[in-house]
C-alpha positions as CSV (number, residue, x, y, z in Angstrom):
1,X,20.4,241.4,216.1
2,X,22.4,239.5,218.9
3,X,25.5,239.5,216.9
4,X,25.4,243.1,215.9
5,X,25.4,243.8,219.9
6,X,27.8,241.2,221.0
7,X,29.6,240.1,218.0
8,X,28.6,236.4,219.3
9,X,25.2,234.8,219.0
10,X,23.5,232.1,220.9
11,X,24.8,228.6,219.9
12,X,22.8,225.7,218.2
13,X,19.7,225.1,220.1
14,X,16.3,223.3,219.4
15,X,12.9,223.1,221.0
16,X,10.8,219.9,220.7
17,X,7.0,220.0,221.4
18,X,5.1,217.1,222.0
19,X,1.5,217.7,223.1
20,X,1.5,220.2,225.9
21,X,5.1,219.8,226.8
22,X,8.1,221.6,225.5
23,X,11.8,220.6,225.8
24,X,14.7,223.0,225.2
25,X,18.1,221.3,223.9
26,X,21.5,223.1,223.9
27,X,24.9,222.0,224.7
28,X,26.1,223.3,228.1
29,X,29.8,223.1,226.6
30,X,28.8,225.7,223.9
31,X,26.8,227.7,226.2
32,X,29.8,228.1,228.6
33,X,32.0,228.8,225.4
34,X,29.8,231.7,224.3
35,X,29.3,232.7,228.1
36,X,32.9,233.2,228.5
37,X,33.1,235.6,225.4
38,X,30.2,237.5,226.6
39,X,32.0,238.1,229.9
40,X,35.2,239.2,228.2
41,X,33.1,241.5,226.1
42,X,31.4,242.5,229.4
43,X,34.6,243.6,231.1
44,X,36.0,245.5,228.3
45,X,36.1,249.2,228.2
46,X,32.6,250.7,228.9
47,X,30.7,247.9,227.6
48,X,28.9,247.2,231.1
49,X,27.5,250.7,231.2
50,X,26.5,250.3,227.4
51,X,24.8,247.1,228.1
52,X,23.0,248.2,231.3
53,X,21.7,251.2,229.2
54,X,20.6,249.0,226.2
55,X,18.7,246.7,228.6
56,X,16.8,249.7,229.9
57,X,16.1,251.0,226.6
58,X,14.8,247.8,225.1
59,X,12.6,247.3,227.9
60,X,11.2,251.0,227.7
61,X,10.6,250.2,224.1
62,X,8.7,246.9,225.2
63,X,6.6,248.8,227.8
64,X,5.8,251.6,225.4
65,X,4.3,249.0,222.8
66,X,2.5,247.3,225.7
67,X,0.9,250.7,226.9
68,X,-0.3,251.1,223.5
69,X,-2.0,247.8,223.3
70,X,-3.4,248.3,226.9
71,X,-5.2,251.6,225.7
72,X,-6.4,250.2,222.2
73,X,-9.8,248.5,221.6
74,X,-8.6,245.6,219.7
75,X,-12.3,244.7,218.7
76,X,-12.5,248.0,216.7
77,X,-9.2,247.7,214.6
78,X,-9.6,246.6,211.2
79,X,-7.5,243.5,210.0
80,X,-4.5,245.5,208.7
81,X,-4.2,247.5,212.0
82,X,-4.5,244.3,214.1
83,X,-1.6,242.8,212.2
84,X,0.5,245.8,212.3
85,X,0.0,246.1,216.0
86,X,0.8,242.4,216.5
87,X,3.9,242.6,214.5
88,X,5.0,245.8,216.1
89,X,4.9,243.7,219.6
90,X,6.6,240.9,218.0
91,X,9.5,243.0,216.5
92,X,9.8,244.9,219.9
93,X,10.1,241.7,221.7
94,X,12.7,240.3,219.4
95,X,14.8,243.3,219.8
96,X,14.4,243.0,223.6
97,X,15.4,239.4,223.5
98,X,18.5,240.4,221.3
99,X,19.9,242.2,224.4
100,X,18.8,239.9,227.0
101,X,19.3,236.4,225.7
102,X,22.9,236.4,227.5
103,X,21.9,235.6,231.1
104,X,21.8,231.6,230.8
105,X,25.3,231.6,229.2
106,X,26.7,233.9,231.4
107,X,25.5,232.0,234.6
108,X,26.8,228.6,233.0
109,X,30.1,229.9,232.6
110,X,30.4,231.9,235.8
111,X,29.3,228.7,237.9
112,X,31.9,226.7,236.0
113,X,34.8,229.3,237.0
114,X,33.7,229.4,240.4
115,X,33.7,225.6,240.7
116,X,37.3,225.6,239.2
117,X,38.4,228.5,241.6
118,X,36.8,227.4,244.6
119,X,37.4,223.6,244.6
120,X,37.2,223.1,248.4
121,X,34.1,225.3,248.9
122,X,30.8,223.2,248.9
123,X,28.3,223.8,246.1
124,X,25.6,225.0,248.7
125,X,28.1,227.9,249.7
126,X,28.8,228.6,245.9
127,X,25.0,229.0,245.2
128,X,24.8,231.6,248.1
129,X,27.7,233.6,246.8
130,X,26.1,233.9,243.5
131,X,22.4,234.3,244.6
132,X,20.6,237.6,243.9
133,X,21.1,240.0,246.9
134,X,19.3,242.9,245.0
135,X,15.5,242.8,245.5
136,X,14.0,240.7,242.6
137,X,10.4,241.1,241.4
138,X,9.0,238.4,243.3
139,X,10.5,239.9,246.6
140,X,9.0,243.4,245.4
141,X,5.6,241.6,245.1
142,X,6.2,239.9,248.5
143,X,7.0,243.1,250.2
144,X,3.7,244.7,248.7
145,X,1.7,241.7,250.0
146,X,3.1,242.4,253.3
147,X,2.1,246.0,253.4
148,X,-1.4,244.7,252.5
149,X,-1.4,242.1,255.6
150,X,-0.2,245.1,257.9
151,X,-3.1,247.1,256.7
152,X,-5.5,244.2,257.1
153,X,-4.5,243.6,260.7
154,X,-4.9,247.3,261.3
155,X,-8.3,247.1,259.8
156,X,-9.3,244.0,262.0
157,X,-9.6,241.9,258.6
158,X,-12.5,244.0,257.6
159,X,-12.1,243.4,253.9
160,X,-15.3,245.8,253.2
161,X,-13.0,248.7,254.5
162,X,-12.6,251.2,251.7
163,X,-9.1,251.9,252.3
164,X,-8.2,248.1,252.4
165,X,-10.3,247.3,249.4
166,X,-8.6,250.2,247.3
167,X,-5.2,248.9,248.2
168,X,-6.2,245.4,247.2
169,X,-7.4,246.6,243.9
170,X,-4.2,248.8,243.3
171,X,-2.3,245.4,244.3
172,X,-4.3,243.6,241.5
173,X,-3.7,246.4,238.8
174,X,-0.1,246.4,239.5
175,X,0.7,242.5,239.6
176,X,-2.3,240.9,237.6
177,X,0.1,239.1,235.8
178,X,2.0,237.2,238.5
179,X,0.5,233.8,237.9
180,X,1.4,233.8,234.2
181,X,3.9,231.5,232.6
182,X,5.5,230.0,229.3
183,X,2.2,228.1,229.0
184,X,-0.7,230.4,229.5
185,X,-1.9,233.7,231.4
186,X,-4.1,234.0,234.2
187,X,-5.3,237.2,235.7
188,X,-4.7,237.6,239.3
189,X,-8.3,238.3,240.9
190,X,-9.2,240.4,244.1
191,X,-10.6,237.4,245.7
192,X,-7.3,235.4,245.4
193,X,-5.4,238.4,246.9
194,X,-7.7,238.3,249.9
195,X,-7.3,234.8,250.4
196,X,-3.4,235.2,250.1
197,X,-3.8,237.9,252.8
198,X,-5.8,235.6,255.2
199,X,-3.1,233.0,255.0
200,X,-0.5,235.5,256.0
201,X,-2.0,237.2,258.7
202,X,-0.5,235.1,261.6
203,X,2.8,234.4,259.7
204,X,6.2,236.2,260.5
205,X,7.5,238.7,257.9
206,X,11.1,238.2,257.0
207,X,13.6,240.2,254.8
208,X,15.2,237.3,252.6
209,X,17.2,239.7,250.4
210,X,18.9,241.3,253.6
211,X,19.6,237.9,254.9
212,X,21.2,236.7,251.5
213,X,23.6,239.9,251.4
214,X,24.6,239.2,255.0
215,X,25.4,235.6,254.3
216,X,27.3,236.6,251.2
217,X,29.4,239.2,253.2
218,X,30.2,236.5,255.7
219,X,31.2,233.7,253.3
220,X,33.6,236.4,251.4
221,X,35.2,237.1,254.5
222,X,35.5,233.3,255.8
223,X,37.1,232.3,252.6
224,X,39.2,235.4,252.0
225,X,38.1,235.6,248.2
226,X,40.5,237.4,245.7
227,X,39.5,240.2,243.5
228,X,39.3,237.8,240.3
229,X,36.6,235.5,242.0
230,X,34.8,238.6,243.4
231,X,34.4,240.0,240.1
232,X,32.9,236.9,238.7
233,X,30.5,236.7,241.6
234,X,29.5,240.3,240.9
235,X,29.2,239.5,237.1
236,X,26.9,236.6,237.9
237,X,24.7,238.5,240.1
238,X,24.4,241.2,237.6
239,X,23.2,238.8,235.0
240,X,20.9,237.1,237.4
241,X,19.3,240.3,238.1
242,X,18.9,240.9,234.3
243,X,17.4,237.3,234.0
244,X,14.8,238.4,236.9
245,X,14.0,241.5,235.0
246,X,13.4,239.3,231.7
247,X,11.2,236.9,233.6
248,X,9.1,239.6,234.8
249,X,8.7,241.1,231.6
250,X,8.0,237.9,229.7
251,X,5.1,237.4,232.3
252,X,3.7,240.7,231.5
253,X,4.5,240.4,227.6
254,X,2.5,237.0,227.5
255,X,-0.7,238.6,228.6
256,X,-0.8,241.4,226.0
257,X,0.4,238.7,223.3
258,X,-2.3,236.7,224.1
259,X,-4.9,239.4,224.0
260,X,-3.8,240.1,220.4
261,X,-3.9,236.3,219.6
262,X,-7.2,236.0,221.2
263,X,-8.8,238.6,218.9
264,X,-7.1,237.5,215.8
265,X,-8.3,233.9,216.6
266,X,-11.8,235.3,217.1
267,X,-11.7,236.8,213.4
268,X,-10.4,233.6,212.0
269,X,-12.7,230.9,214.1
270,X,-9.4,229.7,215.8
271,X,-9.2,229.1,219.6
272,X,-6.6,230.9,221.8
273,X,-5.0,227.6,222.4
274,X,-4.4,226.9,218.5
275,X,-3.3,230.4,218.0
276,X,-0.4,229.6,220.5
277,X,0.9,227.4,217.7
278,X,0.9,230.0,215.0
279,X,4.0,231.7,213.8
280,X,4.2,235.6,213.4
281,X,4.6,235.4,209.6
282,X,1.2,233.5,209.3
283,X,-0.8,236.0,211.1
284,X,-1.7,238.2,208.2
285,X,-2.7,235.0,206.3
286,X,-4.7,233.9,209.2
287,X,-6.7,237.2,209.2
288,X,-7.3,236.5,205.7
289,X,-8.7,233.0,205.9
290,X,-5.4,231.1,205.4
291,X,-5.1,228.7,208.2
292,X,-1.6,227.1,208.8
293,X,-0.9,223.3,209.9
294,X,-1.5,223.9,213.5
295,X,-3.0,220.6,214.5
296,X,0.2,218.8,213.2
297,X,2.1,221.1,215.5
298,X,0.2,220.4,218.5
299,X,0.8,216.6,218.1
300,X,4.7,216.9,217.5
301,X,6.9,219.7,216.3
302,X,10.5,220.4,216.3
303,X,12.1,223.8,215.8
304,X,15.8,224.1,215.2
305,X,17.8,227.2,215.7
306,X,21.5,227.3,214.0
307,X,24.1,229.8,214.7
308,X,24.5,232.0,211.5
309,X,21.0,231.4,210.2
310,X,18.5,234.0,211.0
311,X,15.6,231.7,210.2
312,X,14.7,228.6,212.3
313,X,13.8,225.3,210.7
314,X,10.5,223.4,211.7
315,X,9.8,219.9,211.3
316,X,6.6,218.2,212.1
317,X,5.2,214.6,213.0
318,X,7.4,211.8,212.1
319,X,10.0,214.0,210.6
320,X,10.2,215.8,213.8
321,X,10.8,212.7,215.8
322,X,13.5,211.3,213.2
323,X,15.4,214.7,213.2
324,X,15.4,215.0,216.9
325,X,16.9,211.5,217.3
326,X,19.5,212.3,214.6
327,X,20.4,215.4,216.3
328,X,20.7,213.8,219.8
329,X,22.7,210.9,218.2
330,X,20.4,208.5,219.6
331,X,18.0,205.7,218.2
332,X,15.8,205.1,221.1
333,X,15.0,208.2,223.4
334,X,13.0,206.1,225.8
335,X,16.2,204.1,226.8
336,X,18.2,207.1,227.2
337,X,19.4,207.9,231.0
338,X,18.7,211.5,231.8
339,X,20.7,213.3,234.3
340,X,19.1,216.9,235.1
341,X,21.1,219.7,236.2
342,X,20.3,223.3,237.3
343,X,19.9,225.9,239.9
344,X,18.3,225.3,243.2
345,X,15.5,227.8,244.4
346,X,16.4,227.1,247.9
347,X,19.8,226.5,249.4
348,X,20.4,223.3,251.8
349,X,19.9,219.7,251.3
350,X,16.9,217.6,250.9
351,X,16.1,214.1,250.0
352,X,12.6,212.8,248.4
353,X,11.0,211.7,245.4
354,X,11.5,214.1,242.3
355,X,8.5,215.4,240.3
356,X,9.5,216.9,236.9
357,X,7.0,219.2,235.8
358,X,6.9,221.1,232.7
359,X,3.4,222.8,233.0
360,X,2.1,224.6,236.1
361,X,-1.3,222.8,235.5
362,X,0.3,219.6,236.7
363,X,1.2,220.9,240.2
364,X,-1.5,218.5,241.6
365,X,1.0,215.7,241.2
366,X,3.5,217.2,243.9
367,X,3.0,215.8,247.2
368,X,4.3,217.3,250.7
369,X,8.2,216.2,250.7
370,X,8.5,215.9,246.8
371,X,11.2,217.9,245.1
372,X,10.1,219.9,242.2
373,X,12.3,220.3,239.1
374,X,11.0,222.5,236.3
375,X,12.0,225.1,233.6
376,X,11.1,228.1,235.8
377,X,9.9,228.5,239.2
378,X,6.9,231.0,238.5
379,X,4.5,231.6,241.3
380,X,2.1,229.0,240.1
381,X,4.4,226.4,241.2
382,X,4.7,227.7,244.7
């Protein structure tokens, strides 16, 4: 589907699973190459407007299926209808990703272009120029939390007050998914919201998006950036905003996916943990008593995605290890020197021990002064 929309598709990629950890591999050069093609497409004719409309449409479609699941009593569905609802969510999510897979590739290429064009500008300033100045979903949540904090102050921290309790309940209903991540889903509880309010009572409230926008404008004037550079900065920000939207709906989607997986697992005597390793095409068989090789996948699994091939290849156990080493072109992974590159969550400079975490459940390993490196800074890491 991605090729039908953009004429281009995601480059070669593979995911390796070892126990609870997952690593995504792809070549930065190939990402940048496809990213440039998407940028060229985006700048042509009416494609920008078309893309924005497509993003809204597929997001509404996903929202509609989620609303359907929300009002459905899954326990009362027969096997056929339960599988159909699961497949509807899966296919809608696929169509959604067919439109929103572009963001990382565009970001990689935009960063390369800006580094080429702005050789005399520090990377920290480039990060500020490409930072999201529109309100992100996390800032939206923070703003709503600040409203709750102000209300709590007005009610003199009386958390039995009906108006305050109703506002807390509404916040929980709207943002129950904020602690979800790619590993698991957790429902935000009202008690956790109250704890957060108490922590923030005496803290200063500020507007980071406003600060970013002002800082950006200052840097644009300071460096006298030309139209070509400004265009790339704007494209970078637009796709970063799309990435933020994608992150939000991935967190929401994860909750409802696991509701379905949990119900399917109950009927097949499989735990939710086991069901997370199942494939969409296996669900009907699982509901009819056919269990796939889930335990082998949990030990070691490699999933390979190749351009021009609509189906992925899956390797298990020692075959997964051998194929991964073959693709990476190494004989001993443990002897490889790894250089980690990525985007910073906070601008500036810092020195400290680096903790690389792929699972929010390992956050206890991070001490004060450590530098956190991870795949996605969800609220669980903060």
